[in-house]
SELO-360150 format. One record per residue (C-alpha): z, y, x; residue in three letters. Coordinates in nm, 2 decimals, m for minus. Example, Ala and Ser with C-alpha at 12.3 -4.5 7.8 and 13.67 -1.06 7.14 Angstrom:
<paro w="0.78" v="m0.45" u="1.23" drenmi="ALA"/>
<paro w="0.71" v="m0.11" u="1.37" drenmi="SER"/>
END
This chain:
<paro w="m1.61" v="9.80" u="3.75" drenmi="MET"/>
<paro w="m1.32" v="10.00" u="3.90" drenmi="LEU"/>
<paro w="m0.98" v="9.84" u="3.92" drenmi="LEU"/>
<paro w="m0.67" v="10.01" u="4.10" drenmi="ASN"/>
<paro w="m0.91" v="10.20" u="4.30" drenmi="GLY"/>
<paro w="m1.13" v="9.89" u="4.41" drenmi="VAL"/>
<paro w="m1.49" v="9.89" u="4.30" drenmi="SER"/>
<paro w="m1.63" v="9.54" u="4.23" drenmi="ARG"/>
<paro w="m1.91" v="9.41" u="4.04" drenmi="GLU"/>
<paro w="m1.80" v="9.17" u="3.73" drenmi="VAL"/>
<paro w="m2.01" v="8.90" u="3.87" drenmi="GLY"/>
<paro w="m1.78" v="8.86" u="4.17" drenmi="ASP"/>
<paro w="m1.50" v="8.70" u="4.00" drenmi="SER"/>
<paro w="m1.44" v="8.36" u="4.09" drenmi="VAL"/>
<paro w="m1.31" v="8.18" u="3.78" drenmi="GLU"/>
<paro w="m1.06" v="7.88" u="3.86" drenmi="ILE"/>
<paro w="m1.05" v="7.63" u="3.55" drenmi="ASP"/>
<paro w="m0.84" v="7.32" u="3.61" drenmi="ASP"/>
<paro w="m0.91" v="7.21" u="3.26" drenmi="GLY"/>
<paro w="m0.54" v="7.20" u="3.18" drenmi="LYS"/>
<paro w="m0.41" v="7.33" u="2.86" drenmi="GLU"/>
<paro w="m0.04" v="7.41" u="2.80" drenmi="PRO"/>
<paro w="0.13" v="7.10" u="2.63" drenmi="VAL"/>
<paro w="0.44" v="7.12" u="2.39" drenmi="LEU"/>
<paro w="0.71" v="6.89" u="2.52" drenmi="SER"/>
<paro w="1.09" v="6.91" u="2.40" drenmi="GLY"/>
<paro w="1.02" v="7.23" u="2.21" drenmi="GLY"/>
<paro w="0.88" v="7.42" u="2.53" drenmi="ILE"/>
<paro w="0.52" v="7.48" u="2.61" drenmi="TRP"/>
<paro w="0.44" v="7.39" u="2.98" drenmi="LYS"/>
<paro w="0.15" v="7.45" u="3.18" drenmi="CYS"/>
<paro w="0.07" v="7.34" u="3.53" drenmi="GLY"/>
<paro w="0.28" v="7.09" u="3.76" drenmi="ASN"/>
<paro w="0.61" v="7.13" u="3.58" drenmi="CYS"/>
<paro w="0.76" v="6.79" u="3.68" drenmi="ASP"/>
<paro w="1.08" v="6.84" u="3.88" drenmi="GLY"/>
<paro w="1.13" v="7.23" u="3.82" drenmi="ILE"/>
<paro w="1.44" v="7.37" u="3.83" drenmi="ASP"/>
<paro w="1.59" v="7.71" u="3.82" drenmi="GLU"/>
<paro w="1.60" v="7.72" u="4.19" drenmi="THR"/>
<paro w="1.23" v="7.76" u="4.18" drenmi="LYS"/>
<paro w="1.20" v="8.03" u="3.92" drenmi="LEU"/>
<paro w="0.96" v="8.33" u="4.05" drenmi="MET"/>
<paro w="0.96" v="8.52" u="3.75" drenmi="TYR"/>
<paro w="1.09" v="8.55" u="3.39" drenmi="SER"/>
<paro w="1.00" v="8.79" u="3.12" drenmi="GLU"/>
<paro w="1.13" v="8.81" u="2.75" drenmi="ILE"/>
<paro w="0.85" v="8.93" u="2.49" drenmi="ASN"/>
<paro w="0.95" v="9.06" u="2.13" drenmi="GLU"/>
<paro w="0.71" v="9.17" u="1.87" drenmi="ILE"/>
<paro w="0.79" v="9.45" u="1.64" drenmi="GLU"/>
<paro w="0.90" v="9.35" u="1.28" drenmi="ASP"/>
<paro w="0.60" v="9.55" u="1.12" drenmi="LYS"/>
<paro w="0.35" v="9.36" u="1.34" drenmi="MET"/>
<paro w="0.46" v="9.02" u="1.20" drenmi="MET"/>
<paro w="0.39" v="9.10" u="0.85" drenmi="THR"/>
<paro w="0.06" v="8.90" u="0.93" drenmi="ASP"/>
<paro w="0.13" v="8.55" u="1.05" drenmi="SER"/>
<paro w="m0.16" v="8.54" u="1.27" drenmi="SER"/>
<paro w="m0.05" v="8.78" u="1.54" drenmi="VAL"/>
<paro w="m0.21" v="8.68" u="1.87" drenmi="ASN"/>
<paro w="m0.06" v="8.81" u="2.20" drenmi="ILE"/>
<paro w="m0.24" v="8.79" u="2.53" drenmi="GLN"/>
<paro w="m0.03" v="8.78" u="2.84" drenmi="ILE"/>
<paro w="m0.17" v="8.78" u="3.18" drenmi="ALA"/>
<paro w="0.00" v="8.69" u="3.50" drenmi="PHE"/>
<paro w="m0.11" v="8.71" u="3.88" drenmi="THR"/>
<paro w="0.16" v="8.56" u="4.09" drenmi="LEU"/>
<paro w="0.06" v="8.36" u="4.41" drenmi="PRO"/>
<paro w="0.21" v="8.03" u="4.45" drenmi="GLY"/>
<paro w="0.27" v="7.99" u="4.07" drenmi="MET"/>
<paro w="0.30" v="7.61" u="3.98" drenmi="GLN"/>
<paro w="0.44" v="7.58" u="3.65" drenmi="CYS"/>
<paro w="0.48" v="7.84" u="3.35" drenmi="ILE"/>
<paro w="0.68" v="7.75" u="3.06" drenmi="THR"/>
<paro w="0.70" v="7.94" u="2.71" drenmi="ILE"/>
<paro w="1.03" v="7.89" u="2.51" drenmi="HIS"/>
<paro w="1.07" v="8.02" u="2.14" drenmi="SER"/>
<paro w="1.29" v="7.93" u="1.86" drenmi="GLU"/>
<paro w="1.00" v="7.99" u="1.61" drenmi="THR"/>
<paro w="0.69" v="7.73" u="1.63" drenmi="PRO"/>
<paro w="0.34" v="7.88" u="1.75" drenmi="GLY"/>
<paro w="0.04" v="7.81" u="1.94" drenmi="VAL"/>
<paro w="0.00" v="7.86" u="2.32" drenmi="VAL"/>
<paro w="m0.35" v="7.85" u="2.47" drenmi="ARG"/>
<paro w="m0.50" v="7.91" u="2.80" drenmi="ARG"/>
<paro w="m0.77" v="8.19" u="2.80" drenmi="ILE"/>
<paro w="m0.88" v="8.24" u="3.15" drenmi="THR"/>
<paro w="m0.74" v="8.09" u="3.52" drenmi="GLY"/>
<paro w="m0.54" v="7.78" u="3.59" drenmi="ALA"/>
<paro w="m0.16" v="7.74" u="3.56" drenmi="CYS"/>
<paro w="m0.17" v="7.69" u="3.92" drenmi="THR"/>
<paro w="m0.43" v="7.92" u="4.06" drenmi="SER"/>
<paro w="m0.21" v="8.21" u="4.10" drenmi="GLY"/>
<paro w="m0.38" v="8.40" u="3.80" drenmi="THR"/>
<paro w="m0.38" v="8.32" u="3.42" drenmi="LEU"/>
<paro w="m0.42" v="8.48" u="3.10" drenmi="THR"/>
<paro w="m0.26" v="8.28" u="2.76" drenmi="LEU"/>
<paro w="m0.24" v="8.36" u="2.43" drenmi="SER"/>
<paro w="0.06" v="8.33" u="2.21" drenmi="VAL"/>
<paro w="0.02" v="8.32" u="1.82" drenmi="ALA"/>
<paro w="0.25" v="8.35" u="1.55" drenmi="SER"/>
<paro w="0.56" v="8.40" u="1.76" drenmi="VAL"/>
<paro w="0.81" v="8.70" u="1.72" drenmi="PRO"/>
<paro w="1.01" v="8.66" u="2.02" drenmi="TYR"/>
<paro w="0.95" v="8.42" u="2.33" drenmi="PHE"/>
<paro w="1.08" v="8.39" u="2.69" drenmi="THR"/>
<paro w="0.83" v="8.31" u="2.98" drenmi="VAL"/>
<paro w="0.93" v="8.15" u="3.30" drenmi="ASN"/>
<paro w="0.71" v="8.11" u="3.60" drenmi="ILE"/>
<paro w="0.81" v="7.86" u="3.86" drenmi="TYR"/>
<paro w="0.68" v="7.81" u="4.24" drenmi="GLY"/>
END
């Protein structure tokens, strides 16, 4: 496999799986070590919006991937109920892929 000009074998990947899944708490999905987080520890933030024509089917799933050394907590906030699942990686490993289902607009915050 060739990725960013670097050749690697697919089997070279070391998958870290801490077994922790995102948890819905107070209307916010949280994954990782989220106790005591505050805005001073914010490392990254992004807003995701799905086009209205895509949301005609309520089963729209979006996969988002992050690679950020030092990440300890990821939060996903939306005004609409949805489902967040961990696909690969771990919330505190520096590399993570999440699936967000049936949510047209959501904010992702990553804390270190």
